[in-house]
N, CA, C and O atoms as a GROMACS GRO file, in nm:
protein
  404
    1MET      N    1  21.462   5.471  13.244
    1MET     CA    2  21.347   5.382  13.255
    1MET      C    3  21.224   5.468  13.291
    1MET      O    4  21.232   5.554  13.379
    2SER      N    5  21.113   5.444  13.223
    2SER     CA    6  20.992   5.520  13.250
    2SER      C    7  20.926   5.474  13.380
    2SER      O    8  20.956   5.368  13.433
    3TYR      N    9  20.834   5.559  13.429
    3TYR     CA   10  20.762   5.521  13.551
    3TYR      C   11  20.690   5.388  13.532
    3TYR      O   12  20.699   5.301  13.618
    4SER      N   13  20.619   5.372  13.421
    4SER     CA   14  20.543   5.248  13.401
    4SER      C   15  20.634   5.126  13.395
    4SER      O   16  20.594   5.018  13.439
    5GLU      N   17  20.755   5.142  13.342
    5GLU     CA   18  20.850   5.030  13.341
    5GLU      C   19  20.894   4.996  13.483
    5GLU      O   20  20.906   4.878  13.518
    6VAL      N   21  20.920   5.098  13.563
    6VAL     CA   22  20.960   5.074  13.703
    6VAL      C   23  20.844   5.010  13.779
    6VAL      O   24  20.864   4.916  13.856
    7GLU      N   25  20.722   5.060  13.757
    7GLU     CA   26  20.605   5.002  13.825
    7GLU      C   27  20.591   4.854  13.791
    7GLU      O   28  20.566   4.773  13.879
    8MET      N   29  20.608   4.819  13.662
    8MET     CA   30  20.597   4.678  13.621
    8MET      C   31  20.707   4.595  13.686
    8MET      O   32  20.682   4.482  13.726
    9LYS      N   33  20.827   4.648  13.697
    9LYS     CA   34  20.937   4.575  13.763
    9LYS      C   35  20.904   4.552  13.910
    9LYS      O   36  20.934   4.446  13.964
   10VAL      N   37  20.843   4.652  13.977
   10VAL     CA   38  20.804   4.635  14.117
   10VAL      C   39  20.697   4.528  14.130
   10VAL      O   40  20.702   4.446  14.221
   11VAL      N   41  20.600   4.528  14.040
   11VAL     CA   42  20.495   4.425  14.043
   11VAL      C   43  20.557   4.287  14.022
   11VAL      O   44  20.523   4.192  14.093
   12GLN      N   45  20.647   4.276  13.926
   12GLN     CA   46  20.715   4.147  13.901
   12GLN      C   47  20.795   4.103  14.023
   12GLN      O   48  20.796   3.985  14.057
   13TRP      N   49  20.861   4.198  14.089
   13TRP     CA   50  20.935   4.168  14.212
   13TRP      C   51  20.838   4.115  14.316
   13TRP      O   52  20.868   4.015  14.382
   14GLY      N   53  20.723   4.180  14.332
   14GLY     CA   54  20.623   4.137  14.430
   14GLY      C   55  20.565   4.000  14.396
   14GLY      O   56  20.539   3.920  14.486
   15GLU      N   57  20.547   3.972  14.268
   15GLU     CA   58  20.497   3.840  14.227
   15GLU      C   59  20.601   3.732  14.255
   15GLU      O   60  20.566   3.623  14.301
   16ALA      N   61  20.727   3.761  14.227
   16ALA     CA   62  20.834   3.664  14.249
   16ALA      C   63  20.850   3.627  14.396
   16ALA      O   64  20.900   3.519  14.428
   17ARG      N   65  20.808   3.716  14.484
   17ARG     CA   66  20.820   3.691  14.628
   17ARG      C   67  20.688   3.652  14.693
   17ARG      O   68  20.679   3.639  14.815
   18GLY      N   69  20.586   3.632  14.611
   18GLY     CA   70  20.457   3.587  14.662
   18GLY      C   71  20.374   3.696  14.728
   18GLY      O   72  20.271   3.668  14.788
   19ILE      N   73  20.419   3.820  14.717
   19ILE     CA   74  20.345   3.929  14.782
   19ILE      C   75  20.211   3.951  14.714
   19ILE      O   76  20.108   3.957  14.780
   20VAL      N   77  20.213   3.961  14.582
   20VAL     CA   78  20.089   3.988  14.508
   20VAL      C   79  19.989   3.874  14.528
   20VAL      O   80  19.869   3.899  14.543
   21GLN      N   81  20.037   3.750  14.527
   21GLN     CA   82  19.948   3.635  14.538
   21GLN      C   83  19.898   3.612  14.681
   21GLN      O   84  19.786   3.564  14.700
   22ASN      N   85  19.978   3.646  14.781
   22ASN     CA   86  19.946   3.606  14.918
   22ASN      C   87  19.913   3.720  15.013
   22ASN      O   88  19.855   3.697  15.119
   23ALA      N   89  19.948   3.842  14.978
   23ALA     CA   90  19.920   3.955  15.066
   23ALA      C   91  19.774   3.997  15.050
   23ALA      O   92  19.706   3.959  14.955
   24THR      N   93  19.730   4.076  15.145
   24THR     CA   94  19.599   4.140  15.132
   24THR      C   95  19.622   4.289  15.114
   24THR      O   96  19.728   4.342  15.146
   25ALA      N   97  19.520   4.355  15.064
   25ALA     CA   98  19.530   4.501  15.051
   25ALA      C   99  19.552   4.563  15.189
   25ALA      O  100  19.628   4.658  15.202
   26MET      N  101  19.486   4.508  15.290
   26MET     CA  102  19.500   4.562  15.425
   26MET      C  103  19.643   4.546  15.477
   26MET      O  104  19.698   4.639  15.536
   27SER      N  105  19.704   4.430  15.456
   27SER     CA  106  19.841   4.410  15.505
   27SER      C  107  19.938   4.505  15.436
   27SER      O  108  20.032   4.554  15.498
   28GLN      N  109  19.915   4.531  15.308
   28GLN     CA  110  20.002   4.625  15.237
   28GLN      C  111  19.974   4.769  15.278
   28GLN      O  112  20.065   4.851  15.283
   29ALA      N  113  19.848   4.801  15.309
   29ALA     CA  114  19.815   4.935  15.358
   29ALA      C  115  19.880   4.959  15.494
   29ALA      O  116  19.928   5.069  15.522
   30ILE      N  117  19.883   4.857  15.578
   30ILE     CA  118  19.951   4.868  15.708
   30ILE      C  119  20.100   4.891  15.685
   30ILE      O  120  20.163   4.970  15.755
   31LYS      N  121  20.156   4.821  15.588
   31LYS     CA  122  20.298   4.842  15.553
   31LYS      C  123  20.320   4.985  15.507
   31LYS      O  124  20.423   5.045  15.539
   32THR      N  125  20.225   5.040  15.433
   32THR     CA  126  20.234   5.180  15.390
   32THR      C  127  20.240   5.272  15.511
   32THR      O  128  20.318   5.368  15.514
   33LEU      N  129  20.157   5.244  15.611
   33LEU     CA  130  20.159   5.325  15.733
   33LEU      C  131  20.295   5.317  15.804
   33LEU      O  132  20.346   5.417  15.853
   34GLU      N  133  20.352   5.197  15.808
   34GLU     CA  134  20.484   5.181  15.870
   34GLU      C  135  20.588   5.265  15.796
   34GLU      O  136  20.670   5.333  15.858
   35GLU      N  137  20.583   5.258  15.664
   35GLU     CA  138  20.679   5.335  15.584
   35GLU      C  139  20.655   5.485  15.598
   35GLU      O  140  20.750   5.564  15.594
   36THR      N  141  20.529   5.525  15.614
   36THR     CA  142  20.496   5.666  15.634
   36THR      C  143  20.554   5.716  15.766
   36THR      O  144  20.601   5.829  15.774
   37THR      N  145  20.551   5.632  15.868
   37THR     CA  146  20.612   5.668  15.996
   37THR      C  147  20.762   5.689  15.978
   37THR      O  148  20.820   5.781  16.036
   38GLU      N  149  20.825   5.604  15.898
   38GLU     CA  150  20.968   5.622  15.869
   38GLU      C  151  20.992   5.754  15.796
   38GLU      O  152  21.092   5.821  15.821
   39LEU      N  153  20.901   5.792  15.707
   39LEU     CA  154  20.913   5.920  15.637
   39LEU      C  155  20.904   6.036  15.736
   39LEU      O  156  20.982   6.131  15.729
   40LEU      N  157  20.808   6.029  15.827
   40LEU     CA  158  20.794   6.134  15.927
   40LEU      C  159  20.920   6.148  16.012
   40LEU      O  160  20.966   6.258  16.039
   41ASP      N  161  20.977   6.034  16.052
   41ASP     CA  162  21.101   6.037  16.130
   41ASP      C  163  21.215   6.100  16.049
   41ASP      O  164  21.293   6.180  16.101
   42ALA      N  165  21.224   6.062  15.921
   42ALA     CA  166  21.331   6.115  15.836
   42ALA      C  167  21.316   6.266  15.816
   42ALA      O  168  21.414   6.339  15.817
   43ILE      N  169  21.191   6.311  15.797
   43ILE     CA  170  21.168   6.455  15.782
   43ILE      C  171  21.204   6.526  15.911
   43ILE      O  172  21.266   6.632  15.909
   44ASN      N  173  21.165   6.469  16.023
   44ASN     CA  174  21.196   6.528  16.153
   44ASN      C  175  21.346   6.542  16.173
   44ASN      O  176  21.392   6.641  16.230
   45LYS      N  177  21.422   6.444  16.125
   45LYS     CA  178  21.568   6.448  16.136
   45LYS      C  179  21.634   6.527  16.022
   45LYS      O  180  21.755   6.549  16.022
   46GLN      N  181  21.552   6.568  15.926
   46GLN     CA  182  21.600   6.639  15.807
   46GLN      C  183  21.708   6.559  15.734
   46GLN      O  184  21.807   6.614  15.687
   47ASN      N  185  21.685   6.427  15.727
   47ASN     CA  186  21.780   6.338  15.661
   47ASN      C  187  21.730   6.308  15.519
   47ASN      O  188  21.642   6.224  15.499
   48ARG      N  189  21.786   6.379  15.423
   48ARG     CA  190  21.740   6.369  15.284
   48ARG      C  191  21.749   6.227  15.228
   48ARG      O  192  21.658   6.184  15.158
   49ASP      N  193  21.857   6.155  15.258
   49ASP     CA  194  21.870   6.018  15.208
   49ASP      C  195  21.760   5.927  15.262
   49ASP      O  196  21.703   5.847  15.189
   50GLU      N  197  21.730   5.941  15.392
   50GLU     CA  198  21.624   5.860  15.452
   50GLU      C  199  21.487   5.902  15.400
   50GLU      O  200  21.399   5.818  15.386
   51ILE      N  201  21.469   6.030  15.372
   51ILE     CA  202  21.343   6.077  15.315
   51ILE      C  203  21.322   6.013  15.178
   51ILE      O  204  21.214   5.962  15.148
   52LYS      N  205  21.425   6.017  15.097
   52LYS     CA  206  21.418   5.958  14.962
   52LYS      C  207  21.387   5.809  14.970
   52LYS      O  208  21.304   5.759  14.894
   53ASP      N  209  21.452   5.738  15.061
   53ASP     CA  210  21.429   5.595  15.079
   53ASP      C  211  21.285   5.568  15.123
   53ASP      O  212  21.220   5.478  15.071
   54ALA      N  213  21.236   5.646  15.218
   54ALA     CA  214  21.101   5.626  15.270
   54ALA      C  215  20.995   5.653  15.164
   54ALA      O  216  20.898   5.579  15.152
   55VAL      N  217  21.014   5.760  15.086
   55VAL     CA  218  20.918   5.790  14.979
   55VAL      C  219  20.915   5.675  14.879
   55VAL      O  220  20.807   5.632  14.837
   56GLY      N  221  21.031   5.625  14.842
   56GLY     CA  222  21.036   5.511  14.750
   56GLY      C  223  20.965   5.389  14.808
   56GLY      O  224  20.890   5.321  14.737
   57ASP      N  225  20.989   5.361  14.936
   57ASP     CA  226  20.925   5.247  15.000
   57ASP      C  227  20.773   5.263  15.004
   57ASP      O  228  20.699   5.166  14.986
   58ILE      N  229  20.726   5.386  15.028
   58ILE     CA  230  20.582   5.412  15.030
   58ILE      C  231  20.523   5.383  14.893
   58ILE      O  232  20.418   5.320  14.882
   59VAL      N  233  20.589   5.429  14.788
   59VAL     CA  234  20.539   5.406  14.653
   59VAL      C  235  20.534   5.255  14.623
   59VAL      O  236  20.439   5.207  14.562
   60VAL      N  237  20.637   5.182  14.666
   60VAL     CA  238  20.637   5.036  14.646
   60VAL      C  239  20.517   4.973  14.715
   60VAL      O  240  20.449   4.888  14.656
   61THR      N  241  20.489   5.012  14.838
   61THR     CA  242  20.375   4.952  14.909
   61THR      C  243  20.243   4.990  14.843
   61THR      O  244  20.151   4.908  14.840
   62LEU      N  245  20.232   5.110  14.789
   62LEU     CA  246  20.110   5.149  14.719
   62LEU      C  247  20.094   5.070  14.588
   62LEU      O  248  19.983   5.031  14.552
   63ILE      N  249  20.205   5.046  14.520
   63ILE     CA  250  20.200   4.962  14.400
   63ILE      C  251  20.154   4.821  14.438
   63ILE      O  252  20.077   4.760  14.364
   64MET      N  253  20.201   4.770  14.551
   64MET     CA  254  20.159   4.637  14.595
   64MET      C  255  20.010   4.634  14.630
   64MET      O  256  19.941   4.537  14.598
   65VAL      N  257  19.959   4.738  14.696
   65VAL     CA  258  19.814   4.746  14.723
   65VAL      C  259  19.738   4.736  14.591
   65VAL      O  260  19.643   4.659  14.579
   66CYS      N  261  19.782   4.815  14.494
   66CYS     CA  262  19.715   4.814  14.364
   66CYS      C  263  19.724   4.678  14.296
   66CYS      O  264  19.626   4.631  14.239
   67ALA      N  265  19.840   4.616  14.301
   67ALA     CA  266  19.857   4.485  14.237
   67ALA      C  267  19.767   4.380  14.300
   67ALA      O  268  19.707   4.299  14.230
   68VAL      N  269  19.756   4.382  14.433
   68VAL     CA  270  19.668   4.288  14.502
   68VAL      C  271  19.523   4.308  14.459
   68VAL      O  272  19.447   4.211  14.449
   69LEU      N  273  19.485   4.432  14.434
   69LEU     CA  274  19.346   4.464  14.398
   69LEU      C  275  19.324   4.475  14.247
   69LEU      O  276  19.216   4.514  14.202
   70ASP      N  277  19.426   4.440  14.169
   70ASP     CA  278  19.420   4.447  14.023
   70ASP      C  279  19.388   4.589  13.974
   70ASP      O  280  19.302   4.610  13.888
   71LEU      N  281  19.459   4.684  14.032
   71LEU     CA  282  19.452   4.824  13.992
   71LEU      C  283  19.591   4.866  13.949
   71LEU      O  284  19.687   4.790  13.964
   72ASP      N  285  19.603   4.985  13.894
   72ASP     CA  286  19.737   5.038  13.874
   72ASP      C  287  19.742   5.178  13.935
   72ASP      O  288  19.644   5.252  13.934
   73LEU      N  289  19.859   5.211  13.987
   73LEU     CA  290  19.876   5.334  14.062
   73LEU      C  291  19.850   5.457  13.976
   73LEU      O  292  19.795   5.556  14.026
   74VAL      N  293  19.886   5.453  13.849
   74VAL     CA  294  19.866   5.569  13.762
   74VAL      C  295  19.718   5.599  13.746
   74VAL      O  296  19.678   5.716  13.748
   75SER      N  297  19.635   5.497  13.729
   75SER     CA  298  19.491   5.523  13.715
   75SER      C  299  19.435   5.581  13.845
   75SER      O  300  19.346   5.667  13.841
   76CYS      N  301  19.485   5.537  13.959
   76CYS     CA  302  19.443   5.595  14.087
   76CYS      C  303  19.485   5.741  14.096
   76CYS      O  304  19.408   5.826  14.141
   77LEU      N  305  19.607   5.770  14.053
   77LEU     CA  306  19.658   5.906  14.055
   77LEU      C  307  19.579   5.996  13.960
   77LEU      O  308  19.547   6.110  13.994
   78LYS      N  309  19.547   5.944  13.843
   78LYS     CA  310  19.467   6.020  13.747
   78LYS      C  311  19.330   6.054  13.806
   78LYS      O  312  19.280   6.165  13.789
   79GLY      N  313  19.269   5.959  13.876
   79GLY     CA  314  19.140   5.984  13.939
   79GLY      C  315  19.150   6.092  14.046
   79GLY      O  316  19.062   6.178  14.057
   80ALA      N  317  19.255   6.086  14.126
   80ALA     CA  318  19.274   6.187  14.230
   80ALA      C  319  19.297   6.324  14.167
   80ALA      O  320  19.244   6.425  14.214
   81TYR      N  321  19.376   6.328  14.061
   81TYR     CA  322  19.402   6.455  13.994
   81TYR      C  323  19.273   6.512  13.936
   81TYR      O  324  19.250   6.633  13.942
   82ALA      N  325  19.189   6.426  13.878
   82ALA     CA  326  19.062   6.472  13.821
   82ALA      C  327  18.976   6.539  13.928
   82ALA      O  328  18.902   6.634  13.900
   83GLU      N  329  18.986   6.490  14.051
   83GLU     CA  330  18.908   6.549  14.162
   83GLU      C  331  18.965   6.682  14.208
   83GLU      O  332  18.889   6.771  14.247
   84ILE      N  333  19.097   6.699  14.203
   84ILE     CA  334  19.157   6.821  14.260
   84ILE      C  335  19.192   6.928  14.158
   84ILE      O  336  19.215   7.043  14.196
   85LYS      N  337  19.197   6.893  14.031
   85LYS     CA  338  19.252   6.984  13.930
   85LYS      C  339  19.183   7.119  13.924
   85LYS      O  340  19.247   7.219  13.890
   86ASP      N  341  19.056   7.125  13.954
   86ASP     CA  342  18.983   7.252  13.944
   86ASP      C  343  18.961   7.317  14.080
   86ASP      O  344  18.894   7.420  14.089
   87ARG      N  345  19.016   7.259  14.186
   87ARG     CA  346  19.000   7.320  14.319
   87ARG      C  347  19.074   7.452  14.325
   87ARG      O  348  19.185   7.467  14.272
   88LYS      N  349  19.012   7.544  14.389
   88LYS     CA  350  19.074   7.674  14.411
   88LYS      C  351  19.104   7.687  14.560
   88LYS      O  352  19.029   7.636  14.644
   89GLY      N  353  19.212   7.753  14.592
   89GLY     CA  354  19.246   7.774  14.731
   89GLY      C  355  19.392   7.805  14.747
   89GLY      O  356  19.464   7.830  14.649
   90TYR      N  357  19.436   7.803  14.871
   90TYR     CA  358  19.575   7.835  14.900
   90TYR      C  359  19.617   7.769  15.031
   90TYR      O  360  19.532   7.730  15.112
   91LEU      N  361  19.747   7.758  15.050
   91LEU     CA  362  19.804   7.702  15.172
   91LEU      C  363  19.851   7.816  15.260
   91LEU      O  364  19.928   7.902  15.217
   92THR      N  365  19.806   7.816  15.384
   92THR     CA  366  19.849   7.919  15.478
   92THR      C  367  19.991   7.891  15.526
   92THR      O  368  20.044   7.782  15.503
   93LYS      N  369  20.052   7.986  15.592
   93LYS     CA  370  20.185   7.969  15.648
   93LYS      C  371  20.187   7.859  15.754
   93LYS      O  372  20.292   7.801  15.783
   94GLU      N  373  20.070   7.831  15.813
   94GLU     CA  374  20.058   7.726  15.915
   94GLU      C  375  20.042   7.588  15.852
   94GLU      O  376  20.039   7.488  15.924
   95GLY      N  377  20.033   7.581  15.720
   95GLY     CA  378  20.021   7.453  15.652
   95GLY      C  379  19.879   7.404  15.634
   95GLY      O  380  19.858   7.286  15.608
   96VAL      N  381  19.782   7.493  15.646
   96VAL     CA  382  19.641   7.457  15.630
   96VAL      C  383  19.595   7.500  15.491
   96VAL      O  384  19.612   7.616  15.454
   97PHE      N  385  19.535   7.406  15.415
   97PHE     CA  386  19.481   7.442  15.285
   97PHE      C  387  19.341   7.497  15.302
   97PHE      O  388  19.255   7.433  15.362
   98VAL      N  389  19.320   7.616  15.250
   98VAL     CA  390  19.190   7.682  15.259
   98VAL      C  391  19.126   7.677  15.121
   98VAL      O  392  19.177   7.737  15.026
   99LYS      N  393  19.014   7.603  15.110
   99LYS     CA  394  18.944   7.593  14.982
   99LYS      C  395  18.865   7.720  14.957
   99LYS      O  396  18.800   7.774  15.045
  100GLU      N  397  18.874   7.765  14.833
  100GLU     CA  398  18.789   7.875  14.790
  100GLU      C  399  18.665   7.815  14.727
  100GLU      O  400  18.673   7.719  14.651
  101VAL      N  401  18.551   7.872  14.759
  101VAL     CA  402  18.426   7.818  14.706
  101VAL      C  403  18.384   7.889  14.581
  101VAL      O  404  18.281   7.857  14.523
   0.00000   0.00000   0.00000
């Protein structure tokens, strides 16, 4: 199944449960933060299964934000990529990205 097919199934799931019709972008963004906390915990525990679950849950909540706002996640991703594609720089051993000007 392609990404766009999975995204459409997630949107349909959200519509069937009233999420798209009744949620707000803010409530779904808060849900994203909750799922992100679960991801941090899973990474801290080095639990690959929980990491995979949390990443999937985060993507679902982002799809729901987009559905509530009549956007699609791929167009958002394309926009972000357009902004970063020509950036120059590197990541230090400490995890800090240093932009080259």
